OpenMM code with the backbone's topology and positions (N, CA, C; nanometers):
from openmm import Vec3, app, unit

residues = "MET THR ILE GLY GLY LEU ALA ALA ALA VAL VAL LEU GLY ALA VAL ILE GLY VAL LEU GLY ARG LEU LEU VAL PRO GLY ARG PRO GLY MET PRO LEU TRP LEU LEU MET ALA THR GLY VAL VAL ALA ALA PHE ALA GLY THR GLY LEU ALA GLN VAL PHE GLY LEU THR SER GLY GLY TRP SER LEU TRP GLU THR VAL LEU GLN ILE ALA LEU ALA ALA ALA GLY VAL CYS LEU VAL VAL LEU LEU TRP PRO LYS ARG THR GLY GLY ARG SER".split()
positions = [
    Vec3(3.1571, -2.6012, -3.6551),
    Vec3(3.2235, -2.5688, -3.7212),
    Vec3(3.2795, -2.4657, -3.6908),
    Vec3(3.4469, -2.4725, -3.6768),
    Vec3(3.5132, -2.3736, -3.6302),
    Vec3(3.5573, -2.2747, -3.7280),
    Vec3(3.6441, -2.1579, -3.7053),
    Vec3(3.6457, -2.0385, -3.8155),
    Vec3(3.7388, -2.0879, -3.8999),
    Vec3(3.8669, -2.1614, -3.8773),
    Vec3(3.9401, -2.2373, -3.9849),
    Vec3(3.8425, -2.3218, -4.0808),
    Vec3(3.7685, -2.3787, -4.0185),
    Vec3(3.6394, -2.5010, -4.1098),
    Vec3(3.5739, -2.4108, -4.2038),
    Vec3(3.5368, -2.3013, -4.1633),
    Vec3(3.4292, -2.2274, -4.2545),
    Vec3(3.5323, -2.1430, -4.3388),
    Vec3(3.6162, -2.0930, -4.3211),
    Vec3(3.7544, -2.0489, -4.3997),
    Vec3(3.7608, -2.1283, -4.5181),
    Vec3(3.7972, -2.2060, -4.4743),
    Vec3(3.8050, -2.3675, -4.5668),
    Vec3(3.7009, -2.3867, -4.6694),
    Vec3(3.5816, -2.3879, -4.6201),
    Vec3(3.4825, -2.4073, -4.6641),
    Vec3(3.4593, -2.3082, -4.7475),
    Vec3(3.4672, -2.1766, -4.7378),
    Vec3(3.4616, -2.0833, -4.8078),
    Vec3(3.5580, -2.0593, -4.9369),
    Vec3(3.6862, -2.1302, -4.9265),
    Vec3(3.8232, -2.0893, -5.0346),
    Vec3(3.7553, -2.2401, -5.1208),
    Vec3(3.7416, -2.3389, -5.0597),
    Vec3(3.6863, -2.4867, -5.1219),
    Vec3(3.5757, -2.4178, -5.2075),
    Vec3(3.4734, -2.3530, -5.1673),
    Vec3(3.3725, -2.3363, -5.2282),
    Vec3(3.3797, -2.2189, -5.3537),
    Vec3(3.4779, -2.1973, -5.3481),
    Vec3(3.4653, -2.0442, -5.4536),
    Vec3(3.5672, -2.1196, -5.5581),
    Vec3(3.6707, -2.2454, -5.4979),
    Vec3(3.7326, -2.3394, -5.6302),
    Vec3(3.6053, -2.4094, -5.6795),
    Vec3(3.5059, -2.4660, -5.6469),
    Vec3(3.4046, -2.5347, -5.6968),
    Vec3(3.3484, -2.4699, -5.7693),
    Vec3(3.3510, -2.3265, -5.7595),
    Vec3(3.2393, -2.2572, -5.8359),
    Vec3(3.3099, -2.2634, -5.9454),
    Vec3(3.4347, -2.2015, -5.9494),
    Vec3(3.5272, -2.1594, -6.1030),
    Vec3(3.5219, -2.2936, -6.1416),
    Vec3(3.5376, -2.4148, -6.1053),
    Vec3(3.5442, -2.5589, -6.1754),
    Vec3(3.3808, -2.5664, -6.2557),
    Vec3(3.2933, -2.5636, -6.1662),
    Vec3(3.1323, -2.5447, -6.1957),
    Vec3(3.1488, -2.4601, -6.3340),
    Vec3(3.1517, -2.3534, -6.3201),
    Vec3(3.2012, -2.2181, -6.4343),
    Vec3(3.2711, -2.2966, -6.5663),
    Vec3(3.4049, -2.3926, -6.5222),
    Vec3(3.4462, -2.4246, -6.6622),
    Vec3(3.3677, -2.5239, -6.7022),
    Vec3(3.2796, -2.5825, -6.6878),
    Vec3(3.1405, -2.6888, -6.7320),
    Vec3(3.0460, -2.6323, -6.7832),
    Vec3(3.0322, -2.4780, -6.7911),
    Vec3(2.9464, -2.4516, -6.8470),
    Vec3(2.9890, -2.3522, -6.9831),
    Vec3(2.9292, -2.3825, -7.1170),
    Vec3(2.9568, -2.3018, -7.2219),
    Vec3(2.9332, -2.1723, -7.2141),
    Vec3(3.0001, -2.0722, -7.2802),
    Vec3(2.9561, -1.9598, -7.2688),
    Vec3(2.9965, -1.8797, -7.1845),
    Vec3(2.9993, -1.7542, -7.1962),
    Vec3(3.0581, -1.6381, -7.1299),
    Vec3(2.9872, -1.5620, -6.9986),
    Vec3(2.9181, -1.6535, -6.8968),
    Vec3(2.8144, -1.5518, -6.8549),
    Vec3(2.8983, -1.4447, -6.7679),
    Vec3(2.7895, -1.3497, -6.8019),
    Vec3(2.8428, -1.2247, -6.7088),
    Vec3(2.7869, -1.2190, -6.5291),
    Vec3(2.8229, -1.2828, -6.4890),
    Vec3(2.8225, -1.2831, -6.3265),
    Vec3(2.9172, -1.2616, -6.2901),
    Vec3(2.9005, -1.1850, -6.1489),
    Vec3(3.0428, -1.1196, -6.0752),
    Vec3(3.0866, -1.2274, -6.0041),
    Vec3(3.2276, -1.2193, -5.9682),
    Vec3(3.2788, -1.3024, -5.8962),
    Vec3(3.2379, -1.3497, -5.7571),
    Vec3(3.1736, -1.2434, -5.6643),
    Vec3(3.1122, -1.2604, -5.5736),
    Vec3(3.0358, -1.3589, -5.5548),
    Vec3(2.9218, -1.3587, -5.6692),
    Vec3(2.8137, -1.4395, -5.6882),
    Vec3(2.8649, -1.5919, -5.7238),
    Vec3(2.9430, -1.6054, -5.8544),
    Vec3(3.0099, -1.7235, -5.8514),
    Vec3(3.0627, -1.7683, -5.7152),
    Vec3(3.1376, -1.7100, -5.6390),
    Vec3(3.1797, -1.7767, -5.5158),
    Vec3(3.0897, -1.8499, -5.4456),
    Vec3(2.9473, -1.7497, -5.4146),
    Vec3(2.8265, -1.8012, -5.3261),
    Vec3(2.7831, -1.9065, -5.3773),
    Vec3(2.8061, -1.9322, -5.5147),
    Vec3(2.7334, -2.0406, -5.5620),
    Vec3(2.7996, -2.1584, -5.5896),
    Vec3(2.9191, -2.1520, -5.5664),
    Vec3(3.0318, -2.2683, -5.4914),
    Vec3(2.9937, -2.2999, -5.4022),
    Vec3(3.0007, -2.1590, -5.2962),
    Vec3(3.0203, -2.2541, -5.1746),
    Vec3(2.8426, -2.3020, -5.1062),
    Vec3(2.7548, -2.2550, -5.1674),
    Vec3(2.6149, -2.3118, -5.1591),
    Vec3(2.6472, -2.4634, -5.2167),
    Vec3(2.6949, -2.4908, -5.3523),
    Vec3(2.6794, -2.6141, -5.3695),
    Vec3(2.8212, -2.7050, -5.3339),
    Vec3(2.9309, -2.6568, -5.2712),
    Vec3(2.9811, -2.7064, -5.1980),
    Vec3(2.9230, -2.7883, -5.0772),
    Vec3(2.8697, -2.7236, -4.9890),
    Vec3(2.7588, -2.7619, -4.8462),
    Vec3(2.6472, -2.8608, -4.9141),
    Vec3(2.5342, -2.8320, -5.0072),
    Vec3(2.4648, -2.9062, -5.0996),
    Vec3(2.5383, -3.0277, -5.1428),
    Vec3(2.6327, -3.0294, -5.1578),
    Vec3(2.6976, -3.1877, -5.2361),
    Vec3(2.7376, -3.2560, -5.1238),
    Vec3(2.7982, -3.1756, -5.0120),
    Vec3(2.8203, -3.2632, -4.8927),
    Vec3(2.7006, -3.3302, -4.8097),
    Vec3(2.6206, -3.2271, -4.8317),
    Vec3(2.4847, -3.3042, -4.7443),
    Vec3(2.4378, -3.4232, -4.8324),
    Vec3(2.4415, -3.3985, -4.9538),
    Vec3(2.3618, -3.5121, -5.0407),
    Vec3(2.4191, -3.6151, -5.0608),
    Vec3(2.5785, -3.6298, -5.0587),
    Vec3(2.6903, -3.6943, -5.0287),
    Vec3(2.6442, -3.7956, -4.9182),
    Vec3(2.6069, -3.7443, -4.7999),
    Vec3(2.5896, -3.7952, -4.6911),
    Vec3(2.4808, -3.8705, -4.6810),
    Vec3(2.3578, -3.8276, -4.7231),
    Vec3(2.2356, -3.8830, -4.7476),
    Vec3(2.2194, -4.0133, -4.8429),
    Vec3(2.3036, -3.9846, -4.9469),
    Vec3(2.3444, -4.1349, -4.9955),
    Vec3(2.4462, -4.2209, -4.9876),
    Vec3(2.5082, -4.2127, -4.8708),
    Vec3(2.6490, -4.2999, -4.8018),
    Vec3(2.7305, -4.2861, -4.9386),
    Vec3(2.7716, -4.1601, -4.9790),
    Vec3(2.8800, -4.1310, -5.0760),
    Vec3(3.0313, -4.1159, -5.0431),
    Vec3(3.0521, -4.0510, -4.8806),
    Vec3(3.1569, -4.0233, -4.8041),
    Vec3(3.2028, -4.1488, -4.7335),
    Vec3(3.2954, -4.1285, -4.6984),
    Vec3(3.3723, -4.2125, -4.6168),
    Vec3(3.5229, -4.1713, -4.5010),
    Vec3(3.3870, -4.0454, -4.4580),
    Vec3(3.4887, -3.9274, -4.3654),
    Vec3(3.6466, -3.8694, -4.3941),
    Vec3(3.6753, -3.9402, -4.4834),
    Vec3(3.7716, -3.8000, -4.5368),
    Vec3(3.7233, -3.7538, -4.6772),
    Vec3(3.8491, -3.7866, -4.8093),
    Vec3(3.7895, -3.6859, -4.9043),
    Vec3(3.7450, -3.8170, -4.9744),
    Vec3(3.6288, -3.8059, -5.0995),
    Vec3(3.5428, -3.8525, -5.1419),
    Vec3(3.5564, -3.8009, -5.3149),
    Vec3(3.5597, -3.8856, -5.3951),
    Vec3(3.5474, -3.8511, -5.5071),
    Vec3(3.4147, -3.8338, -5.5899),
    Vec3(3.3326, -3.8803, -5.5115),
    Vec3(3.2002, -3.9137, -5.5469),
    Vec3(3.1400, -3.7909, -5.5030),
    Vec3(3.1392, -3.7437, -5.3862),
    Vec3(3.1224, -3.6560, -5.3121),
    Vec3(3.1639, -3.4999, -5.3898),
    Vec3(3.3414, -3.4898, -5.4515),
    Vec3(3.3691, -3.3602, -5.5033),
    Vec3(3.2938, -3.3958, -5.6778),
    Vec3(3.2316, -3.4626, -5.7150),
    Vec3(3.1965, -3.5019, -5.8054),
    Vec3(3.0706, -3.4229, -5.8195),
    Vec3(2.9991, -3.4543, -5.7172),
    Vec3(2.8769, -3.4285, -5.6786),
    Vec3(2.9000, -3.2877, -5.6605),
    Vec3(2.9753, -3.2088, -5.6126),
    Vec3(2.9736, -3.0792, -5.5718),
    Vec3(2.9944, -2.9781, -5.7013),
    Vec3(3.0820, -3.0442, -5.7627),
    Vec3(3.1219, -2.9731, -5.8999),
    Vec3(2.9771, -2.9539, -6.0059),
    Vec3(2.9322, -3.0878, -5.9995),
    Vec3(2.8037, -3.0864, -6.0817),
    Vec3(2.6668, -2.9646, -6.0412),
    Vec3(2.6785, -2.9911, -5.9245),
    Vec3(2.5406, -2.8690, -5.8418),
    Vec3(2.6132, -2.7297, -5.8272),
    Vec3(2.7388, -2.7466, -5.8874),
    Vec3(2.8144, -2.6028, -5.8970),
    Vec3(2.7654, -2.5560, -6.0335),
    Vec3(2.7873, -2.6484, -6.1456),
    Vec3(2.7768, -2.6193, -6.2624),
    Vec3(2.6003, -2.5941, -6.2862),
    Vec3(2.5269, -2.6684, -6.2229),
    Vec3(2.3619, -2.6534, -6.2245),
    Vec3(2.3554, -2.5046, -6.1707),
    Vec3(2.4394, -2.4787, -6.0735),
    Vec3(2.4174, -2.3009, -5.9882),
    Vec3(2.4292, -2.2267, -6.1063),
    Vec3(2.5464, -2.2526, -6.1389),
    Vec3(2.6265, -2.1309, -6.2422),
    Vec3(2.4778, -2.1120, -6.3677),
    Vec3(2.4171, -2.2039, -6.3970),
    Vec3(2.3289, -2.2150, -6.5098),
    Vec3(2.2264, -2.1387, -6.4549),
    Vec3(2.1652, -2.1755, -6.3645),
    Vec3(2.0723, -2.1367, -6.2778),
    Vec3(2.0614, -1.9723, -6.2812),
    Vec3(2.1732, -1.9416, -6.2387),
    Vec3(2.2119, -1.7930, -6.1891),
    Vec3(2.2396, -1.7277, -6.3388),
    Vec3(2.2934, -1.7731, -6.4126),
    Vec3(2.2815, -1.7041, -6.5737),
    Vec3(2.1537, -1.6928, -6.6371),
    Vec3(2.0924, -1.7693, -6.5755),
    Vec3(1.9391, -1.7578, -6.6697),
    Vec3(1.8498, -1.6443, -6.5720),
    Vec3(1.8723, -1.6458, -6.4334),
    Vec3(1.8144, -1.5276, -6.3468),
    Vec3(1.8907, -1.4139, -6.3420),
    Vec3(2.0208, -1.3973, -6.3169),
    Vec3(2.0925, -1.2623, -6.3022),
    Vec3(2.0482, -1.1945, -6.4427),
    Vec3(1.9993, -1.0119, -6.4146),
    Vec3(1.9954, -0.9698, -6.5070),
    Vec3(2.1018, -0.8999, -6.5812),
    Vec3(2.0744, -0.9131, -6.7409),
    Vec3(2.2119, -0.8664, -6.7894),
    Vec3(2.2313, -0.7454, -6.8067),
    Vec3(2.3584, -0.7218, -6.7909),
    Vec3(2.4305, -0.5514, -6.8546),
    Vec3(2.3727, -0.5209, -6.9630),
    Vec3(2.3612, -0.3732, -7.0248),
    Vec3(2.3466, -0.3698, -7.1194),
    Vec3(2.4527, -0.3136, -7.2161),
    Vec3(2.5613, -0.2687, -7.1073),
    Vec3(2.6704, -0.2668, -7.1745),
    Vec3(2.7007, -0.0971, -7.2354),
    Vec3(2.5959, -0.0084, -7.2765),
    Vec3(2.6175, 0.0746, -7.3133),
    Vec3(2.6158, 0.2241, -7.2174),
    Vec3(2.6850, 0.2913, -7.2493),
    Vec3(2.6985, 0.4416, -7.2284),
    Vec3(2.6176, 0.5426, -7.2579),
    Vec3(2.5500, 0.6123, -7.1448),
    Vec3(2.5081, 0.7629, -7.1779),
    Vec3(2.5767, 0.8496, -7.1854),
] * unit.nanometer
topology = app.Topology()
chain = topology.addChain("A")
for resn in residues:
    res = topology.addResidue(resn, chain)
    for name in ("N", "CA", "C"):
        topology.addAtom(name, app.Element.getBySymbol(name[0]), res)
């Protein structure tokens, strides 16, 4: 993978993370960097699973994108469950 491909994967992962976040109801208190990281991981995992199941055609694939967004939504749900909550109070 080239530097350009890696940069594109990070940008696409951030977009996928935001789309996954939009599918999760409520307002999870997770930082932007964690949302982006979740999206990047979901994008790579979705691509890998799409290749395993033969859903890719060499170019853009609707099913691959749907799988990536679904994995991002699942990842956001998982992070919301495991990420420590802020108390919001000041001393």
